[in-house]
matplotlib code that plots the C-alpha trace (Angstrom):
import matplotlib.pyplot as plt

x = [83.8, 86.6, 85.1, 84.7, 88.3, 89.6, 87.4, 89.2, 87.1, 88.4, 85.5, 86.6, 87.0, 83.4, 82.2, 84.1, 82.7, 79.2, 79.4, 80.9, 78.1, 75.6, 77.2, 79.2, 82.1, 85.7, 87.5, 90.9, 89.4, 89.5, 93.3, 93.8, 91.9, 94.2, 97.5, 97.7, 96.8, 99.2, 98.3, 98.2, 100.2, 98.1, 94.9, 96.4, 97.4, 93.9, 92.1, 94.3, 93.6, 89.9, 90.4, 90.4, 92.6, 95.6, 96.0, 97.6, 95.1, 96.6, 100.1, 99.2, 97.5, 100.7, 102.8, 100.4, 100.6, 104.4, 104.1, 107.4, 106.8, 103.7, 105.3, 108.3, 105.8, 103.8, 106.9, 108.1, 104.7, 104.9, 103.1, 104.6, 105.1, 106.6, 103.4, 103.6, 106.4, 104.1, 102.0, 105.1, 106.8, 103.7, 103.5, 107.1, 108.0, 111.7, 112.4, 109.8, 110.9, 114.6, 113.7, 111.6, 114.4, 117.2, 115.5, 116.4, 113.5, 111.6, 111.8, 111.6, 113.9, 114.3, 112.7, 111.5, 107.9, 108.8, 110.5, 107.3, 105.4, 108.0, 107.7, 104.0, 105.1, 107.4, 109.9, 113.3, 115.3, 113.4, 113.9, 117.7, 117.8, 116.2, 118.5, 121.5, 120.4, 120.1, 116.8, 117.8, 115.8, 113.5, 111.8, 108.5, 107.5, 105.4, 107.9, 108.0, 104.2, 103.7, 106.2, 104.1, 101.0, 102.8, 103.6, 107.2, 109.3, 112.6, 111.8, 110.9, 114.2, 116.1, 114.6, 115.1, 118.8, 119.3, 117.9, 114.3, 112.1, 109.5, 106.4, 105.2, 101.5, 101.0, 100.1, 102.4, 100.6, 97.2, 98.4, 99.6, 96.4, 94.2, 95.8, 95.5, 99.3, 100.8, 104.3, 104.5, 103.1, 105.9, 108.5, 107.4, 107.6, 111.1, 112.3, 111.0, 108.4, 106.4, 102.8, 101.6, 99.6, 98.4, 95.1, 94.6, 95.6, 93.2, 90.4, 90.8, 90.9, 87.8, 85.7, 83.1, 84.0, 87.5, 89.2, 86.5, 89.0, 90.6, 89.2, 89.6, 92.7, 94.5, 93.4, 94.7, 98.0, 98.3, 97.7, 100.1, 102.7, 102.6, 100.1, 100.1, 96.7, 94.8, 92.5, 89.5, 89.7, 90.2, 87.1, 85.1, 86.3, 85.3, 81.8, 81.0, 83.0, 79.8, 81.6, 79.0, 81.8, 81.8, 81.6, 84.4, 86.7, 86.0, 86.8, 90.0, 91.0, 90.4, 92.4, 95.3, 95.2, 95.5, 98.3, 100.3, 99.6, 101.1, 104.1, 104.6, 104.3, 106.7, 109.2, 109.0, 109.4, 112.5, 113.9, 113.3, 115.0, 118.0, 118.4, 116.3, 113.4, 113.2, 112.7, 109.2, 109.9, 109.3, 106.2, 105.4, 104.7, 104.6, 101.5, 100.5, 99.8, 96.5, 93.1, 89.8, 87.3]
y = [86.4, 87.5, 90.9, 91.3, 90.2, 92.5, 95.4, 98.8, 99.9, 99.6, 97.2, 94.4, 92.0, 92.7, 91.9, 88.6, 87.7, 88.6, 86.3, 83.5, 83.7, 83.2, 80.1, 81.4, 78.9, 79.7, 79.4, 80.3, 83.3, 85.4, 84.9, 85.5, 88.8, 90.4, 89.7, 93.1, 95.2, 97.2, 95.2, 91.9, 90.0, 91.2, 90.2, 86.8, 85.9, 86.8, 84.9, 81.8, 81.9, 81.7, 78.7, 80.3, 78.0, 78.8, 77.2, 77.7, 80.5, 82.5, 81.8, 83.1, 86.2, 87.0, 86.6, 88.9, 91.5, 91.2, 90.4, 88.8, 88.9, 86.8, 84.3, 83.9, 83.4, 80.8, 78.9, 78.9, 77.5, 74.6, 76.0, 75.3, 78.8, 78.0, 78.7, 82.4, 82.9, 83.2, 86.0, 87.7, 87.7, 89.0, 91.7, 92.7, 91.9, 91.2, 90.9, 88.2, 86.3, 86.5, 85.1, 82.3, 81.3, 81.5, 80.4, 77.0, 74.5, 76.4, 74.5, 77.3, 77.6, 80.4, 79.3, 80.7, 80.5, 82.5, 85.1, 85.4, 86.2, 88.8, 90.4, 90.9, 93.1, 95.2, 95.3, 95.5, 94.9, 91.6, 90.6, 91.2, 89.3, 86.3, 86.4, 86.5, 83.3, 81.3, 82.4, 82.6, 83.4, 80.6, 79.9, 81.5, 85.2, 85.1, 87.0, 90.0, 89.9, 90.1, 92.9, 94.8, 94.2, 95.6, 98.8, 99.0, 100.3, 99.9, 96.2, 95.7, 97.2, 95.3, 92.0, 92.5, 93.6, 90.3, 88.1, 87.5, 86.5, 88.8, 87.0, 87.1, 87.1, 90.7, 89.8, 92.4, 95.1, 93.7, 94.0, 97.6, 98.5, 96.9, 99.2, 102.2, 102.6, 104.5, 104.7, 100.9, 100.8, 103.1, 101.2, 97.9, 99.6, 101.0, 97.6, 96.0, 93.8, 92.0, 93.1, 89.6, 88.5, 91.3, 92.8, 90.2, 92.7, 95.4, 92.9, 91.7, 95.2, 96.5, 93.3, 94.1, 92.6, 91.5, 94.5, 96.7, 99.1, 100.0, 103.4, 105.5, 107.3, 104.0, 102.8, 106.0, 105.6, 102.1, 103.3, 106.2, 103.8, 101.9, 99.0, 97.1, 97.0, 95.8, 98.7, 96.8, 94.1, 96.8, 98.7, 95.5, 94.6, 98.1, 97.7, 94.3, 95.0, 96.4, 98.7, 101.4, 103.5, 102.2, 105.6, 107.0, 104.0, 104.2, 107.9, 107.2, 104.6, 107.0, 109.7, 107.3, 105.9, 109.4, 110.2, 107.1, 107.8, 111.3, 109.8, 107.4, 110.1, 112.3, 109.5, 108.7, 112.3, 112.6, 109.4, 110.8, 114.1, 112.1, 110.4, 107.3, 108.2, 104.6, 103.2, 102.4, 103.9, 102.4, 100.6, 101.5, 98.5, 96.2, 97.8, 97.4, 100.5, 102.0, 101.2, 102.6, 100.8]
z = [107.0, 104.8, 104.4, 108.1, 108.8, 106.2, 107.2, 107.4, 110.4, 114.0, 114.9, 112.6, 115.5, 116.5, 113.0, 112.9, 116.4, 115.3, 112.3, 114.3, 116.8, 114.0, 112.8, 109.8, 109.1, 109.9, 106.5, 105.1, 103.4, 106.6, 107.0, 103.3, 103.4, 105.9, 104.0, 102.4, 105.5, 107.6, 110.7, 108.9, 111.5, 114.4, 112.6, 111.5, 115.1, 116.4, 113.7, 114.2, 117.9, 117.1, 114.8, 111.4, 109.2, 107.1, 103.7, 100.3, 99.7, 102.6, 101.2, 97.8, 99.2, 101.2, 98.0, 96.1, 98.8, 99.0, 102.7, 103.5, 107.3, 107.0, 104.7, 107.1, 110.0, 108.0, 107.2, 110.8, 111.8, 109.4, 106.3, 102.8, 101.2, 97.8, 95.9, 96.9, 94.4, 91.4, 92.8, 94.2, 90.8, 88.9, 91.5, 91.2, 94.8, 94.5, 98.2, 98.5, 95.4, 96.5, 100.0, 98.5, 96.1, 98.7, 102.0, 103.3, 103.1, 100.4, 97.1, 94.5, 91.5, 89.0, 85.7, 82.4, 83.7, 86.7, 84.5, 82.5, 85.7, 86.5, 83.1, 83.8, 86.7, 84.6, 87.4, 85.6, 88.8, 89.3, 85.7, 86.0, 89.4, 87.8, 84.8, 87.0, 88.5, 85.2, 83.6, 79.9, 76.7, 75.6, 72.4, 73.0, 73.0, 76.2, 78.2, 75.9, 75.3, 79.1, 79.3, 76.7, 78.8, 81.8, 79.8, 80.9, 78.0, 79.8, 80.4, 76.8, 75.6, 78.2, 77.1, 73.4, 74.0, 75.7, 73.0, 74.1, 71.2, 69.7, 68.6, 65.0, 65.9, 66.9, 70.5, 72.0, 70.0, 71.2, 74.8, 74.3, 72.5, 75.1, 77.7, 75.4, 75.8, 72.9, 74.6, 74.5, 71.0, 69.7, 71.6, 69.9, 66.5, 67.3, 68.4, 65.1, 66.7, 63.9, 63.3, 62.6, 59.6, 57.4, 58.6, 61.3, 64.1, 62.7, 62.3, 65.9, 67.3, 65.6, 66.3, 68.9, 72.3, 71.3, 72.8, 74.3, 75.8, 72.5, 71.4, 68.3, 69.5, 69.9, 66.5, 65.0, 66.8, 65.4, 61.9, 62.2, 63.6, 60.3, 60.9, 57.5, 55.9, 52.9, 52.6, 51.1, 53.8, 56.5, 55.4, 55.4, 58.9, 60.1, 58.6, 60.3, 63.5, 65.1, 67.5, 67.0, 65.4, 61.9, 60.2, 62.3, 61.7, 57.9, 57.9, 59.8, 57.2, 54.4, 56.1, 56.8, 53.3, 51.8, 54.1, 53.1, 49.4, 49.9, 51.5, 48.7, 46.1, 48.0, 48.3, 44.6, 43.7, 45.9, 44.4, 40.9, 41.8, 43.1, 39.7, 40.4, 38.1, 36.8, 40.3, 41.4, 44.8, 48.2, 49.2, 52.8, 55.0, 52.1, 50.6, 47.0, 44.9, 46.0, 44.5, 45.6, 47.8]

ax = plt.figure().add_subplot(projection="3d")
ax.plot(x, y, z, "-o")
ax.set_aspect("equal")
plt.show()
């Protein structure tokens, strides 16, 4: 019934009538299915006349679609519409969130949880609007992790500038890597986002099934960005990761290890040339002097 009601073809009414005639039940799925369509209000009115019910599912669908007209109609006809705010926020629909927060009779308040949903949308204007209404940084890093998942560099920078916490578990990097999003990856590095426990991020990414969308180019980008590694542990993880790309990952590790060794040697030579020959030189990313594996 939902597929018929939301059908893009002109005969959608005939499809619904055909199903009704054969005893298919009238459920709220039909009204929910039309929320994102250009003629949503016309279809909703027709379905309601035929006894198709409206419930929270329809409200949520309208919020997801950013359909303010439908939400206003539902409220006027006695339906509670507050639950739409979560889907509206995660979809970045500022006009819907603003109406739900400010409309008389709708009990919605700005909150850290709502801001987290807005971060998932990456809509900087919505984030700013919520902060202006009292949403302040809280102890967790969920907001920034979700902004990384949204892939919005401007939102990440904006949140960090205003004191939002960066997690120390590497989740923001996992979110960027899962989306194969090097721009967000480099933004996180630039902002100083912690990588998490040594090697845990690399082990997670190469483990079969953990992040199936992470390809070799993204792994290379992480390594070039400075992902801290214990080389022996990384090689072991690449071997048992069972991605089907073990040899390629091992070759990438050897290449990156050689590159970092060259950087260390060049840095030490420069230090010695500047009169610091007694210094041991910098250790990139907290790495110990290299040993073979």
